[in-house]
N, C-alpha and C positions, 0 to 999 in steps of 0.2 A: 839448705834444703836438699834432700836426697830423694831421687826417684828409685823405687824398688824395681829390680829386674831379676829374671831367672834365665837359665840357659836352655836353649832349644836346639836339638840336632836337626839340621836342615841340609838340603842339597847345596853343594858349592856351585854357584852360578858363574864363577870366574872362567875366563877363557883358558885353554890349555891346562886343565886340572891335572895335577900330578897323581900318580897311583897312590892309593891309601888316603887321599885327601878329597874323596868324592863327597863326603859329608863333613861339615864343620859345625861347631857350636857357636851360636849367635845369641846375643843378649835380646831379651824381649821384655819390655816394660810391663809392670803389673800395676793396675789401678788399685788403690787402697780403699776406694769407696766411690759413691756417686752423690753429688749434690744436686737435688732436683730443682726444677724451676721454682716451685713453691717455697722450698727452703731458702733459695737465693733471694727471692722477693721478701720473705719474712726477715731475713738478716738485714737487708738494705732498709726495710721499714723500721726495724729496731734501732738502727743507727742514724735515723733521720726523722724528720717530722711528718713524713708521708706514711700513709697506711700501706699495708701489703697490697690491697686492691689498686691503690694509686700507682704503685711501682709496676704492677703487672700491666696496667693500662698504658703507662709510658713506654715500657719495653715493647709491647705489642705495636704501638704507633711508630716507634723507631724502626722496627723491622719492616713495617708496611712502607714507610718512606724510603728505607734503604733499598727495598726491592724496586720501588718506582724509579729512583735515581740510577740504580745499576742497569735497569732495563733501558734507560735513555742513553746509556753509554758513559755515564759520568763516574768519576772517582769520588768515593764518599769518605771524607775524613771524619773520624769519630774521636777527636782529641787525643788524650793519652792512651786510649784503647787501641787505636790503630787505624789503618786505611783499608777499604774494600774496593775491589775493581774486578769487573768481568773481563777476562782475556780469552782470546780465541786465536788459534794458529791453524796452519793448513799444511798439506803436502805441497811439494813444489810443482811448478809448471814451467816448461821451456820458454814460453812466450806469454805475454799478457792476454793475447787473443785466445789461447788455449785454457786459460784459467776459468774455472766455474765454481759456484758455491758448493758443488758436490765435493770439492777438495778440502773444504773446511772441516776441522775436527770439532768435537763437542766443546762448548764453552766451559771454562773453569772459573771458579771464584778465587781470586788472589787476595790474600790477607797479609798485610805488612804490619806487624805489631808495633805499638808505640814504644817509647823509650823504657818505661818500667817493665813491660813484658820482655823486651830484648835483654834487659839486665837480668831478669829472672832466668832466661834461657842460658845466658852466659855463666851464671853463678851456680847453676844446678849441678849436683854431683850424682853419681850412681851408687847404689847400695845393693849388694847382692842379697836376694831373698831365696832361701833354700826351700824348695817344695818338699814336704814330708811324703815319703813313700808309704804305701799301705802296708801295715804290719800283719803278718799271718801268724796265728797261734799254733800252727802245725797241723790242725785238723782240716780236712777238706770239707767237712760238713758244717763248719762254722759259717754263720750268716749274720751280718751286721744289721739286717733289717729287723724291726720289731716284730714280735710274734703276736698275732691276733687270735684270741681264743674264742 
């Protein structure tokens, strides 16, 4: 499998940037499309005995209970899919007495993919996608918009 990418010129954020290297080209992945929730549910329904509505209900309930367990501080294991956990860090305090909850950063959701997803990540290659530049026919009055009469 190959992820498509194109090159984007961006500011070099490295320390001690050499002259002439203030901007560098970086790869930016390009999505080839979107699979909607409805499409996903329909595909799961086609490959199982459940209806599309049943699949939607089950996924909605899984999300509801996932939120419940995460809010309680639990790690949620979802089999081969992976593991979810809420994590929170803070800035430092010189003593335990000086520490307050104001030093806490915003909580983040940590997802650790299961074995099949990890294998997908390790085996994925990159494939360069060249963006087409707009072609000018030479006339400044050309307009690619349709004419409404």
